[in-house]
Each structure stands twice: as C-alpha cells, then as structure tokens.
N, C-alpha and C positions, 0 to 999 in steps of 0.2 A: 771369827769365825761367823757365818753365814745364820742368821736365824733361821730355822726351817720353817717355820710357819710360812715366815715371811716370802720365803722361795717359793710354797706351794700355794700361798695368794698371787703371787707373780706369775706363776705360772696359769693357773684359772684366769686372771684377766688377758693376759697373751693369748690363750688358745679362745678365749670368746670372742676378744679382738680379729683376729684369723677369721675365726667362723664368719663374723659379721661382714668381712673383707670378700670370701670368697662366695658368699651367699647373697651378698645385694650389691658391690661395688664393684667387683670383679664382673659380672655378667654384662653390666651397663660398657663400661671399658671394651669389653670382647665382642659386643653386637655387630658394630661395622667389619671386626676383621673377621669374622666366623660368617658373614653374609646374612645374619638374622635378621629379620622383616619386623620392624616396629609395628608393634600393634594398632591397628588401625580404630577411631572411636565408631561409635553409631551416631547419625544425626539427630540430632533433639531441635524441637523448634526456637530455641532459644541462641540456634548458630546460625537460622537464617538471614538474619539483617548481615553478616558479614558478604553476604552474595552480592556482587554486583553486574551489569549489563555492558558489554565492548561493543563501541561503535566507531569505525573510521570515518573521521572528520575532514583530513583534505592533505593532499600527497601535493608537496613542492616542484616548479616546473624544472628543476635538477633529478629530481626522483632522489637525490638523500635522505630527505627530513619525509615524516608522517605524522601527522596531527590525527590522535586519535581521544575518545572519552569514555570515563566510567562512570554511569549511571548509579545511584542507588535508590533504593524504597525510601530513607531518610532526605533524600534530596540535597546529601552530601557531593554533589557530583563533580569531576575535575576531569578538564582537559589536558592533556599531555603532550607535548611535541619529542620526538624522538629520532635520533639520526641512525638509520637501519644499516649504518655498515660499524659503527663503534660505541652506537647504544647510548650518547651523551642523550641527556633528557630534560626538559625543563616541565613545568608543572601549573596550572594555572585552575585555581578550586571557582567553580560556577564560571568558565569559561564558554562560550558561546559565541558566533557569529565571526568565525574567523575566514583568514583566508591567507594567500601567500603573495608575494609581492616577486614582480620580474626579478628581484635580485635575491631571491629566496629568505628573506627576511618574513619573517609571522606575525601580524597584527590580529590579536583577540580583543575580544569585548569585555568586561568584566563589570556588571550592572551600569554607571555611569562613566566607567573608564575605562579609554582606549588605549591598551597595551600594544606595542610594537618593541620588537627583539629579533637581534641580529643573532642566530642560534650559533654562527658560528663563533662571533666576536663573544657573543655576551650580551653586549651591549646592549641597552635598554632607553626605550623613553615613554613615559606615561601621560595621557592626557586626558585629564579631567571632565567630567561635565558633559563629556559626549553624547549624542542624543542619535546622531546618523551617521554612516560614512560609506564613502564610495570610491573606490581605487582604480585608476588610469592604469592599465598596463602599458599602455603604448608610451604615455609621456613619463612614467614609473611617479604619478601623483596620489598624493591624499587628501580626498574632500569631504571635511567633518564639519558637522552642525554642533553645537556647542552651546547647550543653556549656559545665560549668563543672568545674573542676578533678579532683573526687573523681567523676568519669563519672557525676554528674547532673545533670540538663537544670534548667534555668529557665526559667518562658513569662514573655515580654515582653510587655505588650498598649501600644502607644503609637501617636501621633498621628503617620504619616511625614513628617521634617525635623522633628517638634515632639517634645513631652515626652513621656514615660514616664509611665501612668495606671497601671499592676500592673506587681506582679512577683509569681511565684509560683514558690517553689522546690519541687525534689524531683517534678517534672511527669512525668505519664508519656501518655497519649493524649490530644489535645484535637481538637474539631471546632467548626468553623463554622457554624449554621444557615443552606439555601440563600437564606434571602432577608437575611443579613448582620446579622440581630438579636440572636442569641444566640450563646455561646459556652457551650459544654460542654468540662469538663476533669476529668483524675484525677489525686489528689495521692499519691504515697506515701511515709509520715514515721512516723518510729518504726516502722514495722514494719507500721503499717496505712495501709490504702486507704480513701479517699474520692473523691465525685465533688459537682462543683461546677456550678451553672448561674451563669453570667453575663449579665447584659441590657448590649449593646454601647453603649445610652445613658448607659447607670447603672451605669459597669464598676467603680467602688471599691467598690460591695458583690455579693459574689457569697450565691448561695443555697445550703445543703448538701441533694444529693441522697440521700446516703448515706454515713455517718461511722462510723470507725475501724472497718473492714468487713478480715477475711482475705483477700476477694476481690479479686483484681485485676483492675479495670475497663476492658475496650478495645472496640474495634471500633464507634462510636459511628455512627449510624446515624438519619438524619432522615425525617421523614414529609416528602413534598414540599415543602407550603404552610406548616412549620415549627410546627404544631399538636403535636407529641410528636417524643421521640427515645427510640431502643431501644439499649442496651447490654449485651453478655454480661459474666456476672461468671466470673474464673478462678480454680481451687484452685489452691494452690502444687504440685500437679504438672501444670500444665496444662492440665487439662480443665476443660471448662464446664460449670458447676454450676448458672449460673441464664442468664436472659434478665431484664432490667430493661426496663420502658416507665416514660417520664414524660410525663406529658399537661399543656401549659403550660395549658391552661384553667381547671384546676381544680386544679392542685399537686399531683396524685397519682402517688406512685410505686408501681408494682407489680411483682412478681415472677410469674418462671415457673419452678418446680422440676420438672424432669422425672421426680425421684425423690420425687414427691407423685401423678405421674400414673399413674392403672393402667393408662391404653392405651398409654402409651411404651412402645414396644417394647425387648425384651431384648436386650443384646447392642448394643446402641445408643448413639452420643454423639450430642451436638450438634455438629457442624460447622462450622468459621471456617476458612472461605477464601474468598479476594478475591471470587471467581466464583460465591462463593455468598453473597450479603451479606442481612441482616438485610432485608423490606421492610414497611412501615406503609401498610396501606388507607386511603382516602382519610378513612371515618370512623370510623378509628382503634379497629374492632372487630377487627381481626385483626392479630395480627405472624407474618409469613413466615419460615419458616426451614429450614436443611437438618440434615438426621442422617445420619451415614455407620456401616455397621458395624463393631465392634471385631473381630469374630471372625476368625481367620486361616485360610485354607482348608488344613487337614491333607492331607500327601501320603496317596493312598490305601494306600501298603504303608510301612511303618514303614521310613525311611531311605533313600526312594528317591524322586528326583525326578521322575522319568517323566510325560512330556508324553505324555497321550491326545487323539488325533486321531480324533474319530468323524468319520464319512462321512454319517452322517444329522445331522449338529448342523445349526443354523440359520445358526450364524458359525463358520469357522473357530478353533483353538484361542486364535491368538495377536488376533483380532479380540475373543475372549469376555474374555482376560485383562485386554485395555486398554479396552475399550467394555461389557460384559456385567457378569456377576455382579448381577445386580439385584436377587436377593435379599438380599446384603449390601453391595449398593452406595449411595450417596448416594440419599434419600428427600425431598421436598418437602413440609413441612408447616407448618401455622400452629397457632395458639393465640389462642382467642376468648375475649379479653382481659376482656367483660363476665360472662362467664359462667365463668370458666378452665378451658375444655375445650381439648384438644389433639386437633387432627385431622390423619392424615396423607393426603395428597392424591394422593400418586403409589404406585405399588406394584410387585413384579416382572412383573406384565401389564400394565400402562400406566405405565413408566418414565418416560415423558417431556412435560413439561409448560409451556402456554405459558398465563399470565396474564392475563386483558381487565384494559386498564388502569384499570378502576375497582375490580378485586379481586373482582368477584363470582360470574367463571366460573374453572373451568380446563379447557383442552382439553385431553386426554390422550391418549398415542398409544404402540404400541410399534414401535419401527424396527424388529424381529425379525421382526412378524408374519409376515409374505410373503415371507420367508428359506428357503432361500437365494436371492438374484438377483443379479445380475450389469451393474449400472448402476451410475453413477459415484457416486450419490447413494443417500444408505440409502433401502430399499426401500421401495415403496406401504404405506399403513398405512391402519386404520380410525382416525377422529378422534371422539374421543367428547367431549360436553360435560356438566363437573359443574359444577350448582347447589353454592357452597359457601356458603348459605344453609343450603340446604332437604336436599344431600347426595344430590338426586335427578341418576342418569347417563342419559345417551343418545347413542347415534350418530348424528351429523349429517355424515359423509364417509365413503363405502365405496369403500377402495382408492385413497387420495388420492396422488399423487406426494409426497415429503415435500423439495423444495427448500425450503429456510430463506428465502428471498429470496419466494415466493409465498405467505406466508400472515402478515396484518397484524390486530393489536387496532387498532380507532380510538379515539381520544381517551376518549372518552365512558365506551368498554367496550359500547354496544350494537352493532354490524358487528363482524364479522371478513371481509375479503378473503382470497380465494384463487383462483388460476390453477387452468384445469382446461379440458382439449377447446379448448386454443387461446385459450381467453377469459379475463375475469376474470368473476370472480361476487363477490357480497356474500351472508353471512347476518346474518339480522336477528334478533338472541338474544331478543325481545318476541313478534316475530310467528311464528319460528321457520318461517323463509319463506328460498326460494335462490332467487338472481336473476341470471340473466345480463345481465352491464351492457354486454357490449358486442360482442353478438354481430349485431346489427342495426345497427351504427355503419360499416361497411363496409371498416374497415381494421384491419391485420394488427397485433395488440400482441403479436407474439414474433416473433422472428429471429436472426442471430447475434448473440450477446455476447458469449461469452467462448471464446479460443483452445482451439483443440482440442474442441470439446464442441459437444453437438447444440444445435439452436435452442429458445431458451426465452423466458419474458416481457423485454419489454424494463426493466419495473420499475415500480411504484408507487412515488412518492417520499411520498405522504403526505395529508392530507386538507385540507379547506378548515376554518376556524375553526366553523362553523357546525354542520359534518359532514353537511351536506346533500350534498357532491359529494365523491368521491374523485380524487383527482390519478393519471394514467397517462402511461406515454409508449409510444407509437410510434415506428418507427424514426426518425424526424426532429423528432416536434412533443410537447408537450405538453397533454395535455386536462386538463377537469375533466367529469364523469359524474354524473348522480344517483345515489344508490345504490338509488335503486330502479328504477333502468335508462330512463327516463322521457325521459330528453335529455341531452344531450353536448355540449357546445363547444371546438373546437381554439381554445387560446388563443394558439399558436404560427402561423407561415406559413412553416415550415421545409422541408417538401416541395418547395415549388414552387422554391426554390432551392437544396435540397439541401444542406441547413445543421440538422445534429442540436443539439436545445437541450435543455439537463440544467440540474437547480435544484442544483448543485453547488458553492458557492461558501460561505467562512465568515468569520466575525467572529471576528481574531484575539485579541480582548482580552475576549472572552466567555468563560466558564467553560464547557468540552463537558459537554454533559447526555449522561446514561444514554441509550447504545442500545438497550439487551438487559434483556430479562427474561427471567430463567433460560436456558430454552434456544432462545427464541426474538427476533427483532430489533425494535426499534421502528421505526417511520417518523414523519416530520415532520406539525407541523397549520402550515399555510398563510393568510392573508387575505387573499383575493383582492380586497381594498378598498385595498390596501398595494401599494406597488411590488415588483414583485418583481424578483431577479439572476439572468439565465440565463448558463452557460457555452456556448458557441458553437463547434462546428466542422464545418468547409463538407468539401463533399467534394471541393474543388479545393486543399486542404491548408491554408485560411485558419480560424484561431481568435481567440477574442477573447472579450468581456464585455457581453452586452445587457441590456438593461432592458425590463419590461413592465409596463405599466398595461393596465386592463381598459378606458380609453377610448381609448387609443392604438395600442395593441398592442404589438408590442417594436418597438424602438429601438438603434440601433447606440449601444456607449460605446468601448468598445476594439475594432476586427476590422482584422484585415491578413494580409499573406503571411509571416506569423511566431507561432509557436510561444509563446503567449499564455496562461499558468496561474499559478497560486497565487496566484490574484485574492483578495484581500480588503478589508477596510473597516472602519471602527471603530464605534462607538455608533450616529452620526448618517446613516449610511450616505448621504452627500453624496460623498465622494470615494474612489476608487477607487486601490490600490495592486496592484501586478503583477508579474510577470517576465516580459519577453519573450527570445528568443532565438531565431535561426538556425544553419545547422548553420556559416553564415561569419561570425554575431554572438555572441557570447559575452554570456551573459544578462546582463539591463542589469534596474535597477530601475525601474518607470515610475509616476508619478504623473498621476490625471485628474480634475480638477475637471470637474464637469458642463458648466459654462459655458465651460470654458478648454480650452485646447492639450493636447495630451499632453506631459510635461515627462520629462526623464531624469534623474532625480536619482542614480541610481549606474550606473557602469560594470565590473563585475567582468574581470579579465583584461587590461587596459588591454594589455598590452604583446603583446597576439595582433595587434594590427596591424600590428609590426614583422616577421609573418612573413609568407612564403606561405603561404595558405590553397586550401583547394579552396572549392565550392559545391553545394550540394542542389538536384534537379531534380524535378519532377514529371513523370515517362511514364507515358503511357494506350496499354495495346494487348489486343489479344485473344486467346484461345485458339484453338483450333480450332475452339470449337463457338459460337464469335463470341460468349462471356460477354466482356463489359467487365471490366477489371484494371486496378489502376495498380501502380506501384512506384518505390521512389526511386534514383535517380542521381546518385551522388555523384561531384564532378570532380574529378581532380589537381590539386594544388597547382600555380600557377603554369603552369598550363594554355595549351598550345601549338596553336591548330587545325592548323597544320602537320604536327602530329604525330599518329602512330598510337599508340596505350597499351595497356599489358596489362588488362585488365578481372579483378576478383575479385568473382563472385556469393556472395551472403548469402543464403541461403535460413531458411525457417520457416512460417509461414503466412500472416498478416496484418502486415504491415512499415509499409504506407506513413502508419501515424500517426504515424512517426518522422519525418517528411519534414522539420523545423526544426528537430530538436532538436540542439543544441550538445555537442560530445565531446569533451571535455577532452583534451590527450593525454596519455597514460600509460598505462603498462605494468600498473597494477594493475585488469586486467579479468578477473573471475572465470572469463571463458568464451573469453577469447584476442581477442575480434571486436572492434576500434575503428576504425569508419571513419575515423577522423581522422587514424590512425598509417598504414593504405593509403594515404589521399589525399595524405599529406605524403610518401611514399614514391613519389608516382608512378603510381598507379596511378588505374581506374576503378571504382566500386564498384556495383555493384546489387543493389538489393534488392526481388524482384519477390513480388506476392502471391500468394497460390494459393489455389485452389478445390476444395477435396477433396471427391472421389466416393465417394457411399455405394457400399463395394465394392471400390472401385479407388484408392483413397488412391495408392499408388503411380504407375503410371501418369497418373492427374490431375497428380499433380504434377509428373511429368515434363514434362508437356504444358503446363504453365504456363510453369514456366521455360525449358524450350527455345523456349515463342513468345515470352516476355519477352526473353530473349537475343537474340533473331534481330532483335527491334526495333531494340534498342542496335547489334548488327551492321547496321542500316541507314542506321544515323543516321554511316555511315561515320568513327567517330572513335576506333575503338579497332581492334589486331590481332587477328583472329579464330583465330587461332593460336596467340596467346597467353590462355586465358581459363582462371582456375581457378575454382572453388566449394568453400564449406565449411557448415557446419552442425553446431551443436550441440545435444543429446538428441534431441527429434523431428526437427529440422532434420540431426541425424548420420543419422537414416534415411534420411530423402530425398536426401541428400548421395551415401551409398554405394549407395540404389537409382536414383539418376539416370545415375551413371558407369557403369553395369553395364548401360545401355540407348542411349547413345550414346557417339559420340566426339565431339562439340563441346568437351569440355574437356581441357585439356591434363594436370592435374593438381587433387587434390581433398584437402580434408583432413575428414573426417570423426569427429565428438569424441562421446563419452557416445552412442552411437549404438544402437538396438535393431535388430540383423541376424538374426536368427531371429525369424521372429512365432510360431510353434508353443511354441519356449520362453519367450518373452514371455507368451503365454497362459497356460502353466502355471508361471509364477513370484509366489512370494508376497511382494507389495510390503512392504519394512522399512519404509517411513515410514507409510503407510495400515494395514497389519498385515492386510490384506486380499487375496485375489488379486487380479491384473491384467487378470482378464477382464474388467472392468469397460471397459479403454480400447478394447475391441473391440465393443461394443454402440454406444452411442451416441457416443461417446468417438472418440480419435487416427482410429483405424482406421476405423469407420464399417461395421464389419460385420454390426451387427444382431445376429440371434440364429444367425449362424452359428460352427461352432464346428472346429477341424482335424480332428474325428471326421466330421463330416457332410458339411464343405464343402471337403475338403484344398485343392485347386485354387485357391480364393480366398486362402486363407496362402500358397499358396507362389508365386501369381502376383504377390503384394504383398512380399514377402519377400526382403532383396537377398540371403541366403544362398544362394536356390534359382539368382540368375542370375549368383552370383559368378565363373562360371570365364570371362565375358564380359567383366571387366573388363582395360582395357590401360592404363589409365595409375596411374602411382606415386602412391600414396596414405598420408596423415600419419592417422595416429589419436592419441588420448590419452583415458584416463580417470584417475578418482579412484580409489584401489585401493578406498577403504574406502565407496565412491558407495552411498547407499541407494536413488537416486532409479531407477534403472537398474544392473543386474546387471551388477559390472565382468565378469561372465565372458561376456556379451555381446560385448564387442570382444576378448576373448581367446579367443572361438571364432572371430572371425572373422580375426584376425592367425594363428591357427594354420591355417586352410584356406587364407590367402594363401599361407602360407608352404610349405604343402604343394605346391601348385600353381605355384609357383614366382613368382610374381606380385613388383611391385615396393611396399615397403609398409615404413614406421617403425611401431613402436607404441610409444607414451610413457605408461608408469605412474606416479600421484603418488601415492606413500605418503602414508598420513595423509591423504588430500585425499576430500573427498565427488563430489558430481556437477557442482561446479562448484568450482576451487580460491580459498582464501581466506588461504594464508601469502602473502605480497607476495615472497617468494623464489621460490617457482614459479610465480607470478605472472609475474614479468620472465623467467622461463625460458621459460615459455610462449610470449607475444608473440614474445619473440627467436628461436626456431626459427620460429615465424611467419614471420614476416616472410622469414629467411634460407631458407625452403623455396618460399617466392613467389618469392623474387629466385634461384634456381638454377633454377626451373622457367620463370618467366614473364618472366625478363630474362635469363637464360643465364650470371648471375653464380654460378661454379663453385669457388666459394671457401669452401661446407662442408662440411669433413670430413666429419663424423658423417654428412651428409646423403649424399655419394659414399661411406661406407664400407658404408651401410644398403643401398643401391640399385642400385650398377654389380654 
C-alpha cells in the first residue's frame, strides 16, 4: 500500500512544478508561435558605446565585392570585404588605404603591414614594414616602399600575390605615370643621388636619367598623358636649385637653373608646396611652377613689433598678413622649354591666376582691386586674359564678382564660363566674344544654394565631350546648353515632380582626379551618348539614384522614403552600392543589380532593434505670409498616443534635408544636440525650416518658428506648456531673439550665440582674419548696405540684447572659452546683462574649447547638463542641484 502522506506530498510538488511551467516556461516557448513581441528596452548611456558608423570604402572592378568600414568611438575600427551575392566576408581590424586590383584582388594597409588577398580563393600575402604603396592597373604591378633596419627604404615592385620583379634599395621619392605604364624613382647611395625611369612592361631594365649627383630629387610631376615628367633638384640645404624635365618620346633630360636666368627675380626661390605643384603643358613647351620671396619684412622701428593698422588700407592688417603681401608672396611662372626662357605670369598688380586647360592662356585678377568691400567672398575685380605665347594682355571682365564656383575653363581651353547678372555666360577665347546663354531659356539658374548666404548660381558641373554644350543646374534639373546660346535642352524632368537631380556620384575604385589648378577649380566632362547617374532628392524627403539616357530620359534605380547616399559603383557601372538609412533605421549597405531587386548586404548596429526608438515625420506648415515651409518632427521612443509629451524645438535655418538621417546615440556631439537622445528620453523634437527676410532676420525667424510650433500644438500630441527651444551659433542667436518676443517656450538653451549685432558688426573674425561686416550684407543678417551708423534701428530691432528685458524664462548658455568663430564675449556680455537684470540664467564656459566642443569629456558633460536642464523645466524633475543653485 502507498503512504497517503507521501501521495499528498507528491501531488503538492507536482502541481507546483506544473504551475511554474505554465507561468514561466510555457510563455517563453509560446511567444514566437503566438506572434507576441519581445519587450524592447529603454536606451541607457551605458549602451551608447555599442553603436558605430558605417562607411563605404571601395567597389571591385567586377562589382561583385565591396569594402566598407565600421568606425567606433573607442577607435576599434574594422574594415570589411564582402561579396554582394553570397555574402562571403573578410575583416581587417584597423584596415585603411585600400584598393582593388584589376583582377579583383584586395589590398589593405594595417599599420606597417600591407595585406593582399584574393577574396575568391582566400589566398593571402602579408608584407611587413610597408610605408607606402602605389598600384599600376595597366601593368598589374604593386610598388611598395618598405622601411629597412637602418631606416633606409627599399622599393619592391611585384605582381600582387605573385613574384617580386625588382627590388631597389636606398629608395627616395617614386611615382607612377597617370597611365600606369612608367615608373620613376630616386635612389640615394654612397652620398650620391640618381633618378631612374622604368617601363612597367619591362621592369627588369631601368634607364638612368641623372646619375651620381649631389642634388636630391623630389616631387615627380607627370604631364597628363604621360609624355613627360618633371621634378625638383634640391641642394643639401633643402633649397630647390633646379627643375628637370624629361620627355619620353625623345629621351631628353633638360634642366632649368634659376641662377642662370637674368629675368629670375632677386630674393625669390622656387617653392615646393603641395598646393603649388609643377604643371607640364599638353604640348610640353611650358613647365609651370611657383616661386616665393625669401626676404622677411623688417620692423619699422628697430626692436619694435608694432602693428600698424591704416584706415585707408584696402585690407585690414590681419588680412594683409595672411593673404596679402603680393610683392613678396608666391608668384606663378613658367619655363619655356624649347627656348629656355623664364616668364613670370602673376605680379603684385595681378596676383591671382586661372590657367586655361590647354595652358595657352592665363586669367589674371587682383582680389584687392575694389577693396575695401564688405561681402562674404572676395571683392569684385577686373579679369584679364594673358596670351602665354605672345604675352599680350587684355581685360575681358570688368567688376566681376569673384565666387570661385562661378568661373571655369572648358576642357580644350577655348571657352570660359562665368556667372553674371543672374545668368551664365560663355567667353570664346578664339572669337573674343561674350554670350549670355541662359537669358532666353525662361528658367532661373540661381537661388538658395548655401545656408546663411545670398542666392547664387545652382552650379555648372561640366561640359559635354565635344565641348559644344555646357551642363548647368536650375533648382531641380540638369540642362545642356549650347555654348553659343543658340539652343538648350532639359535633360531631366525634376520640376514637375519636385525632384532635384545632381551629378554627384563617384566611382570608388578610380583614382581621384585633380580638381583645381592653382587658384581656380576644374569641373567635369560628360559624354551624353553614355548613361549618366544622378543623385535625386525629392521635396517630400525621398532620395535615391536615377539613370539617364538620351533616348529614355531619367529612370529610377533606387528611390524611396529614406536617405540614400554614398552612392558608388565599380568600373562597369552596372551595379550600384549605397547606404540607406532612416531616423529609425540604422545605416545599411544596399546592393542593386539593374535587373534585380534591392539587396541588403550589411546592416549596421543590429542591436538597435532591441531598444525603444523614435521616428521622424515631415511636417508642412505656412508662416504668417503664407509661405510654404517644412520641418522635421521626431517622435519620442515608445510613443503612446494617449499621452501628451514635452517638446524641444531645435532651430538654425534649413534643416528638413536631415529628415531621414540616423543619429547614433552618443554624448560625442560637438554642439550638444542629438535628436536620438531627446527622443529616447521621451521628448518630441521639432526642427522647422526658416525663411530669413531681408532686413528682418530676427522677426522673420520668430514668425516661422512660432508658425511651425503652433502647427505641432494643433496636432494635440504635446503639452503646450512644456516646450523648450535650443540653437547653436546662428541658431543660438535665433533662440535668444525668439525667447525675448514670445511666452510660448518654458525654457531655452542658446549657445555660441551672437547677441549684440553692433558689436558683431565691429568684430574682427579670428578665423577669416577680416571684419565680420560681410555677415550683414548678403550674409546671415541680410541687411544689405546698412550699418549701425546709418540705420541703427534695424540693428537694434534684430539684436537680442536690445530686447533682453523682455526675457521671462530660464536660459542656459554655453560657449568655448577660446571660440574663434563667435567672440566669447558675446555670451559673456549677455550673461552679465541677465545677471544685472536679475534674470534666471546659467552660463557654461569650457576652457580650451572653440566654437564647438572637441574634448569627449566636455562633450559628455554638456550633453548631460542639457538633458538635466530639460528634465528640470519640461518634466519637473527637480533633482539637478547645479540648476537649482543657479536659478532659484
């Protein structure tokens, strides 16, 4: 018989065990089956270090492989190599300076180790001590500089993952020709220096160009078609004593010795600077270089370092010291190789130059000519054309604005494009004619381009290959316009759909081409018979990539409700790689074959799905003048429609382009603003666009911000009594102005702010080295020619200091104590005024910091205090003693 007590005890144990199973274990098993969502976590500061930043690195020539990097705040960055189809992956900690070979081998540098891998087979090779390397695509050769034990270097030339073809010890500078077919290198041995030229196809034999010289050879510069190479010869004291030119067709080496040139200016020497390279003309007849004065300016009075600031100087003293001194500063010159002549192109009277791209003409100007003036760019100037063959000079533009993005030389050098009187013009150097090419099109080619700046040309990305047409942007579209103005065609149809198209895509495995010649930029050359790729940005926040063909027009490749950027491709241009992100979607690497669907090949920060997160939404509103505006509304994490939330309004000027940008949760924020942190702390965040009205920037900012904020209040999702506002720099100015003219906001944070416009007008910019008056013309405050002396009421009406007595809410201010962008005394002045008036204010100054904070310790301190400030005033969490002590 069974013991009744034991049976009773067994029943108790059994049912308790069953209860545990039903209560705890079964739900865990049943969750996936029933579809129950696993509870997400709230984000905490201890979690922030998990997040990294995704960057595309390179794309293989066959477009099957892509390298990308994950960067982390702790510096433990990793470079990955992944197959886009089967997702086979390799990783390289601290990998950098990578490229793909023509055979799709991958080369990456890790500290002093160079690693080569065939990703298809996994075969690897490591080369230790590598200091620098170059790859020849044409010859499939790798040139590696390797540091040896005696601190000398050897050059190793090898086939990637193959045999070494040549080793050269005691190597100095070396260079590969633009077409990859020739190698030039310098050798220092037994106290003597030599230069050798090798054919990449016959690497075992090298030609002596210069042998057993006391000169040290450096700075090899190739003619663009590899027809010639030039380099400096330096004496033992480091001074450049000669320039050499070697022409490959005839095998001749010729020398330019400035000491033998009677026209070479005294007290000048050849300058070896990265920004002043040697340039060889297409016809090999000219070698352009830079000289610089040796003589130092002596003080006016012996032993005194007095600065003399003359009121009638064209530039103020600091500008003159930094950018002036045209008499002793750099001069552009050329050596005429067939005649041996030396010619100086620029002069103290005309110190700036743009070479036409055929090197036959120089465009000269003087930025001081119409100074003093008070606009953002250098002043208007007269432009002269100098014929470098005949030395004839003539004026071709009078009092032309000098924005460098508004003047370009065409690829053959025949035409010069420029922007004037709100139109694009073409100057024909052969016919010597000016043609307005856009006045009859009926579309504006200028408008809002840069923040806090006047309207300007939308842009001129380049020319067609036959040079019969120039490519231009209007607000939305890409145009091709005949250089004689006789015809134009709109290549895209963005205006109808409000999509802005731009030629802004890059081939990540191609070598970067030079984009400037001396003082002016270069633009591109496009074959309109080929397919073009265009970046697209819609007025509704959608972004992506389109293709264009002359017979089909534009066709979307990738386009949608997210931020799609870093768009890249390989040599074939058949497959697209890009990064896609949204505010609630961590950046992910996307692969798109033309005939296939989108494929996500890597997701960064996958742990983000475990946390409560917010979302972003585009909000449209109108200001009091019925102007259409947009703004970003960020929702709090784990949003509950039944609740009313506090809100933070963040302001600057135009911010809606950041609608889909993902923000890592981090304290490493230079300005203290991170919408992700606010959303995860339970705030709505609103970033309205602002239209600044000429002459009334302060009042128009107030109008736009109040209109946008009222739009959010009408949505009935926030507590209208718990709204804060913040801004930095110009946004700091806007913030402190707004809170003096409304009671809408419960508190504010204004940082790096400009509060006294008259003082700002009379401030010398520490960064620009010139008076800050330019910011009041067509710059941020849009006051035109007005000054505090002629129209003081306009300055006072827009100045927060003049309305400071109206402030009724607590204000937190901060600045870097060594700010060179905005004088820290602006913040100190406002703090002292608030203190004298008995207003609630706390002012934070960060020593050894500039306009934004760079020290991670200070960044964390600032972010923490900002969160505490808003918790104190928008959540009534009165637990920050430093706030209570400073504001009660």
